Each structure stands twice: as C-alpha cells, then as structure tokens.
MMTF fields as JSON, N, C-alpha, C and O atoms, coordinates in Angstrom:
{
  "mmtfVersion": "1.0.0",
  "mmtfProducer": "UNKNOWN",
  "numBonds": 211,
  "numAtoms": 212,
  "numGroups": 53,
  "numChains": 1,
  "numModels": 1,
  "chainsPerModel": [1],
  "groupsPerChain": [53],
  "chainIdList": ["A"],
  "bondAtomList": [4, 2, 8, 6, 12, 10, 16, 14, 20, 18, 24, 22, 28, 26, 32, 30, 36, 34, 40, 38, 44, 42, 48, 46, 52, 50, 56, 54, 60, 58, 64, 62, 68, 66, 72, 70, 76, 74, 80, 78, 84, 82, 88, 86, 92, 90, 96, 94, 100, 98, 104, 102, 108, 106, 112, 110, 116, 114, 120, 118, 124, 122, 128, 126, 132, 130, 136, 134, 140, 138, 144, 142, 148, 146, 152, 150, 156, 154, 160, 158, 164, 162, 168, 166, 172, 170, 176, 174, 180, 178, 184, 182, 188, 186, 192, 190, 196, 194, 200, 198, 204, 202, 208, 206],
  "bondOrderList": [1, 1, 1, 1, 1, 1, 1, 1, 1, 1, 1, 1, 1, 1, 1, 1, 1, 1, 1, 1, 1, 1, 1, 1, 1, 1, 1, 1, 1, 1, 1, 1, 1, 1, 1, 1, 1, 1, 1, 1, 1, 1, 1, 1, 1, 1, 1, 1, 1, 1, 1, 1],
  "groupList": [{"groupName": "MET", "atomNameList": ["N", "CA", "C", "O"], "elementList": ["N", "C", "C", "O"], "formalChargeList": [0, 0, 0, 0], "bondAtomList": [1, 0, 2, 1, 3, 2], "bondOrderList": [1, 1, 2], "singleLetterCode": "M", "chemCompType": "L-PEPTIDE LINKING"}, {"groupName": "GLU", "atomNameList": ["N", "CA", "C", "O"], "elementList": ["N", "C", "C", "O"], "formalChargeList": [0, 0, 0, 0], "bondAtomList": [1, 0, 2, 1, 3, 2], "bondOrderList": [1, 1, 2], "singleLetterCode": "E", "chemCompType": "L-PEPTIDE LINKING"}, {"groupName": "ILE", "atomNameList": ["N", "CA", "C", "O"], "elementList": ["N", "C", "C", "O"], "formalChargeList": [0, 0, 0, 0], "bondAtomList": [1, 0, 2, 1, 3, 2], "bondOrderList": [1, 1, 2], "singleLetterCode": "I", "chemCompType": "L-PEPTIDE LINKING"}, {"groupName": "LEU", "atomNameList": ["N", "CA", "C", "O"], "elementList": ["N", "C", "C", "O"], "formalChargeList": [0, 0, 0, 0], "bondAtomList": [1, 0, 2, 1, 3, 2], "bondOrderList": [1, 1, 2], "singleLetterCode": "L", "chemCompType": "L-PEPTIDE LINKING"}, {"groupName": "ALA", "atomNameList": ["N", "CA", "C", "O"], "elementList": ["N", "C", "C", "O"], "formalChargeList": [0, 0, 0, 0], "bondAtomList": [1, 0, 2, 1, 3, 2], "bondOrderList": [1, 1, 2], "singleLetterCode": "A", "chemCompType": "L-PEPTIDE LINKING"}, {"groupName": "SER", "atomNameList": ["N", "CA", "C", "O"], "elementList": ["N", "C", "C", "O"], "formalChargeList": [0, 0, 0, 0], "bondAtomList": [1, 0, 2, 1, 3, 2], "bondOrderList": [1, 1, 2], "singleLetterCode": "S", "chemCompType": "L-PEPTIDE LINKING"}, {"groupName": "GLY", "atomNameList": ["N", "CA", "C", "O"], "elementList": ["N", "C", "C", "O"], "formalChargeList": [0, 0, 0, 0], "bondAtomList": [1, 0, 2, 1, 3, 2], "bondOrderList": [1, 1, 2], "singleLetterCode": "G", "chemCompType": "PEPTIDE LINKING"}, {"groupName": "PHE", "atomNameList": ["N", "CA", "C", "O"], "elementList": ["N", "C", "C", "O"], "formalChargeList": [0, 0, 0, 0], "bondAtomList": [1, 0, 2, 1, 3, 2], "bondOrderList": [1, 1, 2], "singleLetterCode": "F", "chemCompType": "L-PEPTIDE LINKING"}, {"groupName": "TRP", "atomNameList": ["N", "CA", "C", "O"], "elementList": ["N", "C", "C", "O"], "formalChargeList": [0, 0, 0, 0], "bondAtomList": [1, 0, 2, 1, 3, 2], "bondOrderList": [1, 1, 2], "singleLetterCode": "W", "chemCompType": "L-PEPTIDE LINKING"}, {"groupName": "THR", "atomNameList": ["N", "CA", "C", "O"], "elementList": ["N", "C", "C", "O"], "formalChargeList": [0, 0, 0, 0], "bondAtomList": [1, 0, 2, 1, 3, 2], "bondOrderList": [1, 1, 2], "singleLetterCode": "T", "chemCompType": "L-PEPTIDE LINKING"}, {"groupName": "ARG", "atomNameList": ["N", "CA", "C", "O"], "elementList": ["N", "C", "C", "O"], "formalChargeList": [0, 0, 0, 0], "bondAtomList": [1, 0, 2, 1, 3, 2], "bondOrderList": [1, 1, 2], "singleLetterCode": "R", "chemCompType": "L-PEPTIDE LINKING"}, {"groupName": "GLN", "atomNameList": ["N", "CA", "C", "O"], "elementList": ["N", "C", "C", "O"], "formalChargeList": [0, 0, 0, 0], "bondAtomList": [1, 0, 2, 1, 3, 2], "bondOrderList": [1, 1, 2], "singleLetterCode": "Q", "chemCompType": "L-PEPTIDE LINKING"}, {"groupName": "TYR", "atomNameList": ["N", "CA", "C", "O"], "elementList": ["N", "C", "C", "O"], "formalChargeList": [0, 0, 0, 0], "bondAtomList": [1, 0, 2, 1, 3, 2], "bondOrderList": [1, 1, 2], "singleLetterCode": "Y", "chemCompType": "L-PEPTIDE LINKING"}, {"groupName": "ASP", "atomNameList": ["N", "CA", "C", "O"], "elementList": ["N", "C", "C", "O"], "formalChargeList": [0, 0, 0, 0], "bondAtomList": [1, 0, 2, 1, 3, 2], "bondOrderList": [1, 1, 2], "singleLetterCode": "D", "chemCompType": "L-PEPTIDE LINKING"}, {"groupName": "PRO", "atomNameList": ["N", "CA", "C", "O"], "elementList": ["N", "C", "C", "O"], "formalChargeList": [0, 0, 0, 0], "bondAtomList": [1, 0, 2, 1, 3, 2], "bondOrderList": [1, 1, 2], "singleLetterCode": "P", "chemCompType": "L-PEPTIDE LINKING"}, {"groupName": "HIS", "atomNameList": ["N", "CA", "C", "O"], "elementList": ["N", "C", "C", "O"], "formalChargeList": [0, 0, 0, 0], "bondAtomList": [1, 0, 2, 1, 3, 2], "bondOrderList": [1, 1, 2], "singleLetterCode": "H", "chemCompType": "L-PEPTIDE LINKING"}, {"groupName": "ASN", "atomNameList": ["N", "CA", "C", "O"], "elementList": ["N", "C", "C", "O"], "formalChargeList": [0, 0, 0, 0], "bondAtomList": [1, 0, 2, 1, 3, 2], "bondOrderList": [1, 1, 2], "singleLetterCode": "N", "chemCompType": "L-PEPTIDE LINKING"}, {"groupName": "LYS", "atomNameList": ["N", "CA", "C", "O"], "elementList": ["N", "C", "C", "O"], "formalChargeList": [0, 0, 0, 0], "bondAtomList": [1, 0, 2, 1, 3, 2], "bondOrderList": [1, 1, 2], "singleLetterCode": "K", "chemCompType": "L-PEPTIDE LINKING"}],
  "groupTypeList": [0, 1, 2, 3, 2, 3, 3, 2, 4, 3, 5, 3, 3, 2, 4, 3, 6, 7, 3, 6, 4, 7, 2, 8, 4, 9, 10, 5, 6, 11, 12, 13, 13, 13, 11, 9, 14, 4, 2, 10, 0, 3, 15, 13, 16, 14, 9, 17, 17, 4, 17, 9, 1],
  "groupIdList": [1, 2, 3, 4, 5, 6, 7, 8, 9, 10, 11, 12, 13, 14, 15, 16, 17, 18, 19, 20, 21, 22, 23, 24, 25, 26, 27, 28, 29, 30, 31, 32, 33, 34, 35, 36, 37, 38, 39, 40, 41, 42, 43, 44, 45, 46, 47, 48, 49, 50, 51, 52, 53],
  "secStructList": [7, 2, 2, 2, 2, 2, 2, 2, 2, 2, 2, 2, 2, 2, 2, 2, 2, 2, 2, 2, 2, 2, 2, 2, 2, 2, 2, 6, 6, 1, 1, 1, 7, 7, 1, 2, 2, 2, 2, 4, 4, 4, 1, 7, 7, 7, 7, 7, 7, 7, 7, 7, 7],
  "xCoordList": [135.048, 134.009, 132.559, 131.366, 133.157, 132.426, 131.677, 130.457, 132.517, 131.741, 130.309, 129.21, 130.842, 129.888, 128.698, 127.699, 128.515, 127.553, 126.597, 125.368, 127.633, 127.032, 126.353, 125.353, 126.535, 125.956, 124.705, 123.625, 124.742, 123.51, 122.629, 121.434, 122.958, 122.124, 121.211, 119.989, 121.999, 121.882, 120.976, 119.932, 121.328, 120.159, 118.827, 117.821, 118.906, 117.731, 116.721, 115.538, 117.393, 116.388, 116.178, 115.221, 116.718, 116.467, 115.112, 114.172, 115.193, 114.012, 112.843, 111.69, 113.227, 111.653, 111.304, 110.077, 111.892, 111.383, 110.501, 109.392, 111.2, 110.68, 108.946, 107.764, 109.465, 107.868, 106.908, 105.772, 107.188, 106.223, 106.086, 104.978, 106.612, 105.972, 105.243, 104.687, 105.335, 104.25, 103.288, 102.282, 103.234, 101.888, 101.111, 99.901, 101.662, 101.218, 100.569, 99.488, 101.13, 100.119, 99.14, 98.065, 99.579, 98.21, 96.77, 95.57, 97.448, 96.235, 95.775, 94.688, 96.126, 95.537, 95.023, 94.693, 94.919, 94.305, 94.882, 94.315, 96.169, 96.844, 96.723, 96.632, 96.743, 96.304, 94.949, 94.904, 93.931, 92.599, 92.015, 91.459, 92.427, 91.758, 93.011, 93.575, 93.513, 94.836, 94.245, 95.046, 93.325, 92.725, 92.502, 93.094, 91.549, 91.316, 92.518, 92.433, 93.152, 93.976, 94.719, 95.022, 95.007, 95.673, 94.791, 95.401, 93.636, 92.574, 92.043, 91.549, 92.214, 91.38, 91.414, 90.543, 93.027, 93.246, 92.465, 92.316, 92.01, 90.947, 89.787, 89.268, 89.245, 87.865, 88.007, 88.702, 86.703, 86.905, 86.067, 84.997, 86.774, 86.002, 84.662, 84.744, 83.539, 82.24, 82.556, 83.103, 82.086, 82.597, 80.599, 79.425, 81.336, 80.283, 79.857, 80.658, 78.417, 77.511, 77.778, 77.948, 77.761, 78.22, 76.566, 75.63, 76.647, 75.044, 75.11, 75.96, 73.977, 73.623, 72.624, 71.64, 72.704, 72.064, 71.516, 70.934],
  "yCoordList": [103.9, 104.414, 103.306, 103.587, 102.224, 100.881, 100.984, 100.82, 101.32, 101.265, 102.242, 102.021, 103.327, 104.324, 103.998, 104.434, 103.279, 102.818, 101.686, 101.715, 100.539, 99.729, 100.459, 99.849, 101.567, 102.33, 102.914, 102.741, 103.579, 104.542, 103.24, 103.307, 102.382, 100.737, 100.576, 100.705, 100.308, 99.736, 100.613, 100.194, 101.849, 102.961, 103.298, 103.763, 103.035, 103.182, 101.947, 102.099, 100.92, 99.5, 99.608, 98.964, 100.126, 100.548, 101.663, 101.511, 102.395, 103.662, 102.904, 103.308, 102.15, 101.487, 100.565, 100.498, 99.831, 99.071, 99.705, 99.276, 101.004, 101.859, 102.429, 102.331, 102.836, 103.125, 102.076, 102.254, 101.212, 100.116, 99.683, 99.147, 99.562, 99.336, 100.707, 100.685, 101.563, 102.729, 102.679, 102.87, 102.395, 102.265, 100.957, 100.872, 100.119, 98.622, 99.037, 98.536, 99.836, 100.456, 101.597, 101.754, 102.237, 103.042, 102.182, 102.414, 101.162, 100.852, 99.972, 100.451, 99.056, 98.025, 99.212, 98.643, 100.331, 101.336, 101.337, 100.951, 101.881, 101.811, 103.472, 103.919, 104.198, 105.62, 105.944, 107.144, 105.546, 105.757, 106.954, 108.0, 106.282, 107.08, 107.57, 106.763, 109.098, 109.462, 110.212, 110.208, 110.666, 111.364, 110.887, 111.437, 109.673, 109.356, 108.318, 108.129, 107.914, 107.615, 108.572, 108.206, 109.529, 110.766, 111.198, 111.513, 111.297, 111.956, 110.613, 110.86, 108.954, 108.144, 107.943, 107.368, 108.741, 108.81, 109.834, 109.742, 110.841, 111.629, 111.546, 112.229, 109.948, 109.994, 108.597, 107.584, 109.23, 108.193, 107.101, 107.127, 105.863, 104.694, 104.324, 104.328, 104.038, 103.623, 102.904, 101.804, 103.738, 102.666, 101.622, 101.817, 100.731, 99.688, 99.907, 100.135, 99.827, 100.708, 99.083, 97.995, 99.234, 98.028, 97.637, 98.344, 96.525, 95.806, 95.9, 95.353, 96.745, 96.956, 96.379, 97.048, 94.946, 93.812, 93.531, 92.478],
  "zCoordList": [83.603, 82.634, 82.993, 83.109, 83.075, 83.164, 84.317, 84.321, 85.571, 86.696, 86.827, 87.337, 86.168, 85.933, 85.339, 85.911, 84.24, 83.518, 84.307, 84.385, 84.949, 86.153, 87.155, 87.534, 87.734, 88.821, 88.124, 88.688, 86.968, 86.769, 86.327, 86.617, 85.839, 85.399, 86.843, 86.921, 87.78, 89.089, 89.741, 90.24, 89.767, 90.469, 89.593, 90.128, 88.265, 87.39, 88.097, 88.402, 88.232, 88.221, 89.796, 90.225, 90.46, 92.06, 92.139, 92.92, 91.507, 91.175, 90.171, 90.017, 89.772, 88.909, 90.03, 90.108, 90.923, 91.904, 92.875, 93.192, 93.433, 94.169, 93.332, 93.661, 92.518, 91.582, 91.502, 91.941, 91.087, 91.332, 92.43, 92.43, 93.548, 94.797, 95.503, 96.601, 94.876, 94.769, 94.334, 95.017, 92.993, 91.999, 92.6, 92.392, 93.209, 93.432, 94.835, 95.145, 95.587, 96.86, 96.608, 97.187, 95.822, 95.598, 94.826, 94.975, 94.0, 93.128, 94.648, 94.971, 95.517, 96.494, 97.679, 98.72, 97.731, 98.309, 99.816, 100.839, 99.659, 100.943, 101.315, 102.459, 100.17, 100.396, 100.362, 100.093, 100.48, 100.355, 101.237, 100.901, 102.816, 103.738, 104.598, 105.337, 104.486, 104.887, 106.275, 107.209, 106.454, 107.437, 108.59, 109.519, 108.917, 110.052, 110.614, 111.828, 110.229, 111.32, 112.118, 113.253, 111.802, 112.421, 113.481, 114.503, 113.533, 114.331, 115.326, 116.426, 114.763, 115.329, 116.884, 117.536, 117.568, 118.861, 119.855, 121.074, 118.954, 119.603, 120.242, 121.125, 119.249, 119.66, 120.636, 120.569, 121.818, 122.769, 122.53, 121.923, 123.19, 122.905, 124.055, 125.284, 123.271, 123.95, 125.034, 124.964, 126.593, 127.583, 127.742, 127.426, 128.331, 128.735, 130.112, 131.018, 130.287, 131.48, 132.494, 131.944, 133.624, 134.531, 134.877, 135.251, 134.641, 135.419, 137.104, 137.806, 137.568, 138.701, 139.297, 139.614, 139.572, 139.903, 141.428, 141.691]
}
C-alpha cells in the first residue's frame, strides 16, 4: 500500500512539472505563431541578380 501512495505522489509531481513547463512555454511566446513555420518552405527565396559587366 505504501508503494501505491509513493507512485501517486511521484506521478503528480511529474505531471505538475510538465504543466509548469507548458505554462512557461506559452508565457515566453513559444506558441505565438504556429502557421508561418508550416508554410515557410513554400515561399521562394529571393534570387540575387548577377552583375553583367
């Protein structure tokens, strides 16, 4: 029975750690722009024109 209480406490501690990491990530702006990275590869890079002298 003691191991069950220990495992429940440990799982709650780990879950709170993940919740804290998620809250920290959202407050620091990790999820502000979730559309641009997905379509960034579809945009062409501007080509530099070669100088003809």
